[in-house]
BARO-653870 format. One line per 4 residues: for each residue x, y, z of N, C-alpha, C. Coordinates in steps of 0.001 Angstrom, whole numbers. Layout:
BEGIN
X:Y:Z:X:Y:Z:X:Y:Z; ... .
! end
This chain:
BEGIN
109954:-47509:-210216:109831:-47340:-213085:110020:-45755:-211688; 110329:-45049:-213305:110312:-44295:-213716:108835:-43030:-213468; 107671:-42170:-213242:107368:-42104:-213038:107319:-40816:-214344; 108466:-40067:-214574:108108:-38623:-215638:109234:-38746:-216853 .
109349:-40118:-217460:110460:-40656:-218046:111418:-39128:-218927; 109192:-38462:-219398:110264:-37278:-221134:111092:-36699:-220784; 110471:-35737:-219244:110665:-35230:-218354:111927:-34844:-217364; 113328:-34693:-217626:114216:-34470:-216924:114408:-32960:-216272 .
114655:-33501:-214675:114493:-32491:-213483:115664:-31791:-213248; 115756:-30720:-212166:116861:-30516:-211252:117164:-31400:-210248; 117587:-31320:-210121:118672:-31271:-208591:119724:-30928:-207763; 119988:-29847:-206544:120296:-29235:-206478:120618:-29419:-204798 .
121489:-29067:-203853:122027:-28648:-202895:122626:-27800:-202369; 122371:-27102:-201347:122953:-25592:-200999:123328:-26450:-199335; 124645:-26339:-199847:126262:-26575:-198992:126647:-25794:-197958; 126592:-26538:-196356:126361:-25186:-195386:126406:-26477:-194271 .
127574:-25635:-193438:127521:-26957:-191690:126230:-26931:-191539; 126345:-28240:-190458:124795:-28249:-189942:124542:-26810:-188230; 125921:-26460:-188619:125473:-25827:-186528:124986:-23947:-187723; 125248:-24315:-189546:125153:-22621:-189493:123992:-21911:-190278 .
122481:-23268:-189709:121651:-22818:-190349:120791:-21961:-189239; 120096:-20908:-190129:119383:-20013:-189919:118431:-20085:-188877; 117906:-21444:-188487:116830:-21442:-187426:117601:-21356:-186159; 118724:-21568:-186706:119628:-21433:-184452:120459:-20606:-185249 .
120224:-19997:-185522:121221:-18307:-186065:121302:-17545:-184240; 122595:-16799:-183921:123067:-16569:-183395:124560:-15872:-183538; 124742:-14715:-182926:125754:-14045:-183724:126980:-14795:-182287; 126672:-15156:-181204:127463:-16305:-180204:127474:-16773:-181339 .
126297:-17862:-181600:127035:-18896:-182039:127811:-18678:-183327; 127493:-17877:-183811:128736:-17256:-185615:130235:-17376:-185030; 129721:-16385:-184022:131849:-16566:-183537:132440:-17845:-183248; 131521:-18902:-182566:131558:-20039:-182090:132528:-21109:-183884 .
131805:-20593:-185146:131455:-22084:-186340:133197:-22901:-186318; 133964:-21832:-185659:135418:-22271:-185907:136039:-23390:-185239; 135306:-23628:-183928:135338:-24685:-182835:134497:-25040:-182916; 133312:-25667:-184422:132573:-26752:-183729:132686:-27998:-185344 .
132570:-28979:-184609:132259:-29920:-185157:132801:-29524:-186678; 132977:-30337:-187886:133116:-30085:-189021:132215:-31632:-189788; 130773:-31409:-190282:130911:-32686:-190785:130061:-32385:-192536; 130392:-31273:-193416:130179:-31263:-194347:130106:-32250:-194742 .
131809:-32669:-194976:132458:-33361:-196311:132026:-34947:-195802; 132034:-35416:-195216:131494:-36369:-194822:130098:-36484:-195634; 129253:-35352:-195836:128107:-35659:-195713:127374:-35668:-197325; 128567:-34433:-198082:128964:-34529:-199344:129331:-35081:-200322 .
130183:-36025:-199374:130670:-37362:-199872:129692:-38394:-200066; 128760:-38557:-199041:127415:-39309:-199445:127045:-39544:-200717; 126917:-37778:-200384:125712:-37234:-201181:126724:-38071:-203166; 127473:-37534:-203222:128268:-37670:-204272:128465:-39358:-204865 .
128182:-40329:-203469:128616:-41312:-204296:126750:-42568:-204769; 126008:-41983:-203369:124825:-41492:-204293:124864:-41227:-205640; 124910:-39757:-206003:124787:-39609:-207248:125452:-40654:-208699; 126626:-40728:-208296:127149:-41245:-208922:126898:-43342:-209283 .
126133:-43892:-207947:125434:-44984:-208028:123960:-44604:-209536; 123856:-43441:-208776:122886:-43400:-209863:122910:-42218:-211347; 123423:-42454:-211858:124638:-41290:-213110:124063:-40376:-212761; 123622:-39689:-211833:123677:-37586:-212509:124011:-37098:-211403 .
123637:-35688:-212377:124180:-34883:-211686:123408:-34033:-211408; 124061:-32524:-210381:123295:-31698:-209794:124252:-30176:-209613; 123143:-29834:-209535:124249:-28248:-208633:123936:-27794:-207618; 125347:-27314:-207019:126174:-27453:-205192:126033:-26270:-205399 .
125263:-25527:-204666:125003:-23919:-204024:125716:-24170:-203390; 127752:-23620:-202698:127927:-23538:-201266:128424:-22365:-201110; 128331:-22010:-199918:128707:-21811:-198674:130771:-20876:-199018; 130822:-19788:-199483:132283:-19828:-199819:132987:-19792:-198551 .
132102:-19642:-196688:133433:-19949:-195821:132761:-21706:-195882; 132742:-22544:-196398:132629:-23914:-196779:133707:-24243:-197130; 133429:-23783:-198655:134359:-23248:-200205:135865:-23591:-198850; 136281:-22444:-198789:138278:-22191:-198460:137700:-22720:-197638 .
137800:-23354:-196548:137944:-24296:-195544:137659:-26022:-196119; 137675:-26416:-197600:136442:-27904:-197771:137373:-27464:-199351; 138270:-27025:-199784:138696:-26665:-200906:138505:-28012:-201524; 139211:-29202:-201314:139192:-30027:-201850:138087:-31100:-202115 .
137184:-30675:-201490:135502:-31071:-201686:134941:-30154:-202445; 135455:-28951:-202625:134748:-28401:-204058:135320:-29409:-205414; 136167:-29340:-205118:137302:-30076:-206572:137043:-30724:-206356; 135838:-31839:-205536:136189:-33754:-205950:133882:-33115:-206624 .
133543:-31813:-205787:132195:-31617:-206835:132798:-31285:-207858; 133791:-30889:-208985:133617:-30261:-209906:134371:-31298:-210981; 134731:-32103:-210037:135659:-33618:-210921:134516:-34115:-211402; 133351:-34584:-210000:131988:-35729:-210565:130982:-34782:-211794 .
131595:-33852:-212101:130531:-33639:-213210:129432:-32555:-212862; 129766:-31855:-211542:128138:-31220:-211255:128164:-29606:-211257; 127383:-29450:-211311:127415:-27722:-211307:127926:-26888:-210172; 128707:-26072:-210418:129121:-25511:-208885:128775:-24364:-209435 .
127518:-23481:-207571:127142:-22400:-207721:126916:-21661:-205962; 126575:-19990:-206008:126598:-19878:-204650:125904:-19722:-203903; 126252:-20179:-202893:125029:-20030:-201924:125586:-18445:-200886; 126282:-17335:-201023:126944:-16489:-200208:128183:-16717:-199677 .
127991:-16526:-198767:129843:-16430:-197895:129383:-16967:-196770; 128943:-16296:-196148:128429:-16634:-194306:127457:-16643:-194393; 126185:-17621:-194564:125421:-18013:-194406:124490:-17274:-193690; 124861:-15320:-193951:123614:-14368:-193752:122721:-14205:-193729 .
121204:-14097:-193405:119569:-13751:-194926:119883:-11990:-195241; 119204:-12240:-196432:119823:-10813:-197301:118494:-10363:-195954; 117944:-10760:-195672:116467:-9418:-194583:117860:-8768:-193627; 119213:-8947:-193293:119221:-8801:-192269:120452:-7509:-192643 .
121164:-7750:-194221:122325:-7050:-195149:121253:-5729:-194852; 122928:-5410:-195688:122267:-3665:-196195:123368:-4104:-197630; 122446:-3238:-198722:122868:-3193:-199982:124602:-3486:-200030; 125322:-2768:-199393:127766:-2580:-199764:127421:-4314:-198720 .
126880:-4621:-198039:126967:-6054:-197164:127039:-6964:-198692; 125773:-6932:-199033:126079:-7906:-199871:125714:-8614:-200950; 127062:-7344:-201540:127533:-6890:-202965:128846:-7619:-201822; 128961:-6912:-200993:130102:-7620:-200621:130292:-9325:-200758 .
129313:-10202:-200008:128835:-11430:-199482:129097:-12431:-201629; 127828:-11377:-202129:128579:-12533:-203064:128994:-12568:-204191; 130410:-11331:-204103:131233:-11080:-204680:132603:-12074:-204576; 132330:-12065:-203274:133513:-12602:-202003:132985:-14743:-202497 .
132259:-15067:-202501:132227:-16274:-201914:131727:-16848:-204226; 131818:-15958:-204856:131944:-16619:-206756:132661:-16287:-206769; 133935:-15045:-205779:135485:-15023:-206654:136157:-16495:-205480; 136101:-16848:-203832:136103:-17946:-204472:135754:-19047:-205146 .
134677:-19261:-204947:134564:-20379:-205589:135172:-20432:-207117; 135514:-19664:-207836:135712:-19621:-209104:137281:-19710:-209199; 138033:-19046:-208090:139349:-19925:-208340:140032:-21252:-207679; 138818:-21170:-207070:139898:-22930:-207211:138412:-23610:-207678 .
138135:-23019:-208527:137387:-24865:-210090:138138:-24017:-211425; 138509:-22331:-210822:138692:-22552:-212651:137896:-22461:-212971; 136470:-21856:-213735:135540:-22079:-214109:134193:-20777:-213042; 133888:-20448:-214385:133112:-19151:-213634:131605:-19854:-213218 .
131395:-19398:-211948:130122:-19605:-211214:128949:-18497:-211477; 127879:-19509:-212680:126618:-18643:-213121:125281:-18499:-212177; 125356:-19654:-211147:123817:-19214:-210226:124047:-18500:-208666; 123541:-18279:-208431:123223:-18038:-206860:121662:-18211:-205973 .
122129:-18848:-204765:120644:-18571:-203719:120964:-18320:-202837; 119903:-17903:-202255:120521:-16824:-200964:120288:-18084:-199745; 120394:-17494:-198625:120479:-18555:-197522:118940:-18357:-197356; 118398:-18930:-196804:117060:-19148:-196292:115397:-18422:-197394 .
116623:-18619:-198938:115592:-17910:-199805:115025:-16698:-199727; 115549:-15771:-199248:115652:-15012:-198079:115891:-13407:-199618; 115373:-13584:-200593:114529:-12709:-201719:113740:-13122:-201574; 113072:-11741:-200725:111796:-11409:-200154:111077:-9940:-200855 .
110130:-9211:-200941:109311:-8167:-201287:110637:-7845:-200808; 110930:-7462:-200023:111362:-5797:-199090:113333:-6157:-199495; 113704:-6758:-200158:115200:-7049:-200803:115072:-7715:-202159; 114214:-6863:-202762:113842:-7297:-204267:115382:-6212:-204238 .
116139:-5140:-203975:117390:-4706:-204521:118973:-5187:-204421; 118270:-6661:-204265:119898:-7611:-203907:119488:-7645:-205892; 118718:-8463:-206342:118433:-8499:-207691:119504:-7869:-208945; 119175:-6115:-209173:120309:-5529:-209322:121480:-6382:-209071 .
121897:-6077:-208362:123097:-6876:-207784:124371:-8156:-207794; 123566:-8758:-208571:123298:-9969:-208446:124453:-9923:-209928; 123229:-9116:-211097:123627:-9052:-212528:125168:-8815:-212057; 125101:-7404:-211407:126120:-6832:-211895:127747:-7244:-211205 .
127162:-8271:-210231:128555:-9238:-210284:128253:-9837:-211201; 128099:-10421:-211918:128598:-11706:-212802:127889:-12505:-212862; 126382:-12788:-211845:125693:-13747:-212052:124706:-13968:-212880; 124162:-15086:-213829:123182:-14916:-214622:122156:-15770:-214092 .
122173:-16177:-213614:120652:-16883:-212597:120473:-17114:-211236; 119197:-16761:-210486:119169:-16097:-209133:117463:-18006:-208104; 118333:-18650:-207450:117167:-19665:-207572:116932:-19506:-205981; 115815:-18254:-205615:116255:-17421:-204009:114304:-18258:-203722 .
114004:-16535:-204522:113097:-16755:-204665:111552:-17571:-204652; 110658:-18110:-203409:109626:-19034:-202683:108433:-18050:-203080; 108245:-18964:-203954:106535:-17984:-204258:105629:-18757:-202869; 105943:-18993:-202002:105060:-19324:-200718:104675:-18767:-199696 .
104294:-18581:-198341:104023:-18416:-197672:104568:-18747:-197037; 105509:-18274:-195989:106146:-18624:-195040:106837:-16987:-194185; 106542:-18289:-192470:107347:-17029:-191414:108735:-15828:-191804; 109770:-16979:-192506:111020:-16156:-192779:111470:-15700:-194489 .
110910:-16350:-194661:111271:-16078:-196506:109714:-15934:-197218; 109748:-15957:-198751:108578:-16287:-199504:108656:-15231:-199914; 107715:-15086:-201221:107315:-14305:-202021:105400:-14703:-202645; 104534:-14503:-201801:103483:-14706:-202412:103132:-14052:-204033 .
102162:-14758:-204861:102382:-14242:-206295:103731:-13762:-206608; 104320:-15208:-206615:105409:-14496:-207952:105817:-15449:-209041; 105591:-15339:-209695:105860:-16616:-210392:106663:-17977:-210382; 106086:-19098:-210455:106737:-20677:-209844:107365:-20936:-211231 .
106914:-20232:-211884:108114:-20754:-213409:108888:-20648:-213434; 110573:-20785:-213882:111402:-20487:-214614:111311:-19117:-215451; 111509:-17826:-215235:111383:-16727:-215980:112153:-15762:-215593; 112758:-14873:-216551:113322:-13529:-216639:113101:-12721:-216181 .
113818:-11942:-215486:113655:-10447:-214424:114101:-9166:-215281; 113323:-8515:-215605:114627:-7263:-216122:114397:-6731:-215068; 115674:-6338:-214749:116816:-5469:-213253:116942:-4637:-213949; 117298:-3150:-213228:117284:-2312:-213715:119389:-2129:-214263 .
119474:-3495:-214161:120975:-3760:-215106:121437:-4680:-215625; 119622:-5565:-215970:120164:-5918:-217180:119728:-7329:-216540; 119200:-8534:-217374:118732:-9838:-216944:119349:-10481:-216094; 118487:-11334:-215484:119119:-12115:-214984:117417:-13184:-214900 .
118101:-14188:-215043:116812:-15854:-215202:116537:-16333:-213308; 114890:-16371:-213340:115008:-16856:-212100:114523:-18198:-211896; 114775:-19445:-211557:114546:-20517:-210773:114353:-20597:-210023; 112930:-20305:-209787:111838:-20850:-208465:111777:-22095:-207635 .
111938:-22489:-206218:111808:-23783:-206314:110372:-23796:-205892; 109976:-26203:-206347:109232:-26049:-206473:108201:-25923:-205835; 106124:-25557:-206246:105821:-25561:-205715:104689:-26080:-206548; 103168:-26433:-205485:102176:-26747:-207113:101646:-26389:-205455 .
100018:-25943:-206984:97970:-25291:-206531:97481:-25743:-206450; 97046:-26032:-204268:95821:-27016:-203971:95065:-26047:-204157; 93633:-25540:-204420:92964:-24603:-204513:93632:-23327:-204309; 93098:-22881:-203165:93941:-21593:-203282:95155:-20793:-202393 .
95790:-22148:-202624:97221:-22415:-201413:97934:-23092:-202149; 99157:-22578:-202419:101009:-23341:-203188:101875:-23809:-202533; 101532:-25044:-202325:102439:-25840:-201127:103807:-25503:-202331; 104597:-25761:-201080:105849:-25921:-201167:106351:-27029:-201116 .
106777:-27874:-202347:107102:-29430:-202581:108884:-29523:-203089; 109442:-28407:-202987:110736:-28137:-203156:111775:-29589:-202871; 111277:-29568:-201445:112696:-30519:-200921:112286:-29907:-199250; 113434:-29707:-198764:114374:-29239:-197782:113198:-30112:-196730 .
112580:-29680:-195797:112349:-29862:-194415:110178:-29795:-194746; 110198:-29311:-196585:109169:-30263:-196528:109060:-31393:-197837; 109955:-32622:-197768:110962:-33043:-198311:111054:-34103:-196775; 110785:-33600:-196165:111173:-34591:-194903:109639:-34680:-194231 .
108742:-33345:-194413:107402:-33361:-193918:106395:-34572:-194428; 106303:-34166:-195510:105170:-35610:-195882:105787:-36736:-196309; 104476:-37745:-196042:105274:-38758:-196835:105652:-38848:-197923; 106288:-40111:-197819:107417:-40122:-199710:106055:-40131:-201045 .
104751:-41123:-200397:103893:-41333:-201848:103290:-40084:-201918; 103084:-39453:-200289:101887:-37980:-200970:102940:-36815:-201486; 103776:-37341:-201435:104845:-35864:-201980:105565:-36317:-203408; 106004:-37667:-203673:105645:-38465:-204914:104806:-37738:-205725 .
103018:-37947:-205501:101623:-37948:-206212:101613:-36255:-206927; 102961:-34929:-205751:102562:-33462:-205061:103160:-33756:-206377; 104471:-34239:-206402:105500:-33636:-207546:105011:-34588:-209481; 105009:-35237:-209105:104362:-35979:-210245:103421:-34962:-211089 .
102077:-33929:-209472:101101:-33159:-210790:102031:-31905:-210837; 102509:-31362:-210050:103625:-30097:-210665:104816:-29693:-211962; 105089:-31482:-211580:105645:-32643:-213516:104511:-31741:-214693; 103508:-32551:-214277:102520:-33083:-215429:102266:-30723:-216295 .
102444:-29943:-215448:102933:-28847:-216528:103381:-28549:-217161; 104377:-29729:-217545:105300:-29275:-218347:106695:-28787:-218082; 107185:-28048:-217056:107797:-27632:-216382:109133:-28096:-215430; 110269:-28169:-215294:111245:-29117:-215056:111544:-28480:-213414 .
110694:-29689:-212451:111633:-29745:-211319:112301:-29321:-210358; 112396:-28520:-209776:113191:-27760:-208887:113332:-27848:-206880; 114214:-29535:-207550:114131:-29586:-206275:115980:-29120:-205601; 115531:-29570:-203939:116650:-28579:-202817:116724:-29493:-201858 .
118252:-29708:-201014:118040:-30767:-199660:119930:-30057:-199584; 119679:-30358:-198419:121454:-30034:-197428:121863:-31365:-196758; 122969:-31565:-197049:123857:-31822:-197066:123219:-32801:-195107; 123438:-31662:-194314:122865:-31696:-193439:122355:-32712:-192833 .
121226:-33164:-194010:119922:-34191:-193893:120215:-35213:-193804; 121065:-34974:-194676:121405:-37362:-194222:121903:-37469:-193470; 122650:-36560:-192533:123683:-36970:-191161:122215:-36653:-189714; 122011:-37444:-190017:121241:-38081:-188439:121894:-38051:-187543 .
122955:-37752:-187240:123988:-38126:-185932:124446:-36839:-185289; 123883:-36369:-185898:124846:-34482:-185991:124726:-33571:-184588; 125561:-32765:-183881:125018:-32543:-183235:124255:-31570:-182564; 123487:-32065:-181370:122147:-31886:-181584:122651:-30386:-180987 .
121112:-29034:-181361:121846:-28506:-181258:120655:-26663:-180173; 121448:-26059:-179408:119734:-25421:-178548:118551:-24752:-179325; 117710:-24575:-179066:116890:-23893:-179847:115373:-24000:-179557; 114182:-22630:-180560:113113:-22828:-179739:112479:-24369:-180326 .
111750:-24617:-180368:111398:-25645:-180565:110516:-25565:-182044; 110405:-24724:-182475:109831:-24764:-184456:111395:-25476:-184782; 112032:-24534:-184385:113028:-24549:-185204:114316:-26087:-184615; 114051:-26373:-184127:114902:-27753:-183466:113173:-29704:-184741 .
112475:-28735:-184788:111178:-29508:-184800:111916:-29480:-186872; 111766:-27854:-187069:112215:-28264:-188192:113981:-29173:-189171; 114074:-28472:-187844:115752:-29113:-188574:116045:-31140:-188316; 115445:-31321:-186916:115602:-32721:-187459:114352:-33879:-187184 .
113472:-33286:-188405:112187:-34363:-188338:112659:-34693:-189393; 112663:-36125:-189124:112776:-37655:-189600:114401:-37212:-190989; 114969:-37154:-189893:116722:-37477:-190686:117253:-38385:-190919; 116171:-39481:-190223:117593:-40582:-190549:116399:-41677:-192247 .
115169:-40315:-191934:114934:-41235:-193828:115302:-40521:-195044; 115494:-39976:-194549:116103:-38917:-195868:116733:-39029:-197075; 118012:-39816:-196439:118552:-40548:-197528:118216:-41994:-197864; 117416:-42255:-197133:116859:-43565:-198774:114952:-42796:-199063 .
115435:-41690:-198498:113929:-40858:-199664:114719:-40031:-200571; 116128:-40215:-200668:116511:-39436:-201964:116380:-40416:-202983; 117496:-41772:-202532:117071:-43116:-203555:116046:-42806:-203903; 114559:-43026:-203583:113520:-43509:-203646:113188:-41793:-204838 .
114016:-40370:-204444:113486:-39895:-205541:114488:-39126:-206658; 115203:-39857:-206903:116648:-40189:-208151:115493:-41261:-208728; 115143:-42772:-208450:114529:-43758:-209222:113300:-43044:-209741; 112480:-42357:-208943:111110:-42041:-209835:111068:-40426:-210649 .
112161:-39975:-210925:112379:-38971:-211875:113096:-39443:-212486; 114094:-38409:-213375:115571:-38359:-214118:115699:-36591:-213608; 116645:-36738:-213308:117595:-35610:-212211:118371:-34714:-213472; 119038:-33571:-214096:120516:-33254:-213911:120944:-32038:-212950 .
121682:-31312:-213253:121667:-29621:-211976:120805:-28567:-213726; 120415:-27379:-212317:120001:-26669:-212797:120406:-26648:-214445; 121698:-26373:-214855:121921:-25651:-215953:121809:-26287:-216442; 121180:-28047:-217138:120859:-28956:-217615:119779:-28476:-218021 .
118579:-29067:-216632:118023:-28590:-217021:116482:-28016:-217627; 117045:-26246:-217557:116638:-25918:-217724:116794:-24547:-218913; 116420:-25112:-219942:117066:-24485:-221841:117472:-22998:-220924; 117001:-22326:-220839:117633:-20714:-220715:118402:-20930:-220235 .
118246:-20952:-219324:119659:-20525:-218273:120585:-21563:-218854; 120725:-22586:-219169:121640:-23360:-219850:122336:-22202:-221083; 121457:-22199:-221847:121872:-21172:-223453:122735:-19989:-222402; 121663:-20078:-221402:122644:-17990:-221040:123933:-18858:-220795 .
124277:-19026:-219873:125776:-19941:-219596:125931:-19976:-220673; 126619:-20834:-221054:126563:-21173:-222687:127761:-20624:-224040; 126601:-19000:-223233:126264:-17530:-223822:128017:-16398:-223102; 127896:-17056:-222332:128604:-16263:-221841:129788:-16155:-221762 .
129763:-17959:-221536:131481:-18228:-221706:132237:-18568:-223148; 131794:-18040:-223875:131541:-18577:-225494:132190:-17549:-225608; 131573:-16289:-224675:131962:-14719:-224708:133282:-14892:-224514; 133515:-15614:-222962:135035:-15618:-221963:136578:-16262:-222594 .
136056:-16786:-224023:136913:-18244:-224516:137690:-17593:-225314; 139369:-17767:-224880:140237:-17719:-225238:140082:-18381:-226580; 141208:-17290:-227410:140917:-17628:-229426:142819:-17923:-229157; 142643:-18206:-230317:143579:-17880:-231145:144389:-16639:-230873 .
145294:-16401:-230434:146844:-15211:-230238:145999:-14786:-229669; 145519:-15308:-228312:145807:-15145:-226751:144874:-13554:-226203; 143407:-13432:-227389:142622:-12250:-227618:141436:-12979:-227222; 140057:-12649:-226468:138666:-13213:-227093:137712:-13060:-227255 .
136877:-13721:-227779:136037:-13075:-228478:135416:-11775:-227737 .
! end
């Protein structure tokens, strides 16, 4: 039974290969990506089938690297009515980049995705949510490169990312280059601590009944939940990688439970894409597209 029949929430997927995650990053492994077993297509197709059964649209933040190698997958996602957004090109954390490198990365990814689907891409999510207090310089660059919203600022404390004290609700940021909508992943305040509940490793860590209660509590304030998962999280048979104990715990914990939990999640709550769930973001996207729409005579509005 649906626990929140009135509110529609946002479901998103960060589309990357299992070997591209930041927890196992090394320059040596990066050079070997072309030789690793690709599993992203089978995993995304599993997600598409699940969403189709439930009649749900979602937002897919795709790596440009993945999109180049699996163009038919990108078109399939769009054909199913899902929103296409950018996850950057090569899954490099912003905390390791200079502004020039970041600009090239987000421009390249956006261009690749727009060339494939023939439509504008409005949203961006940084690898590992690495827009932090030290990398806020990235926000005006996103505006300059044509993005309308970002979903990278996680208002929690974490060893690799996070911006404790940041606004946990969807809000407009005024940057030096113009406005940008920020769509933070969901959290819930428990006493003095803000807990991450948006998905990913947290989705696999919390027992589902506990997570469901936390999500219900977060949704009670009238703001849509912003949830995320990765396709590799529905793939318990993926090849195992070498890494630290913490990295292996975070990556492989409860992979066999993810698909069943996702079925329960989309039964207990109503979901759609970020663009459709967050009204001001959808309005900004529609307005931009209206300006780009050709009119009779071949001119633009």
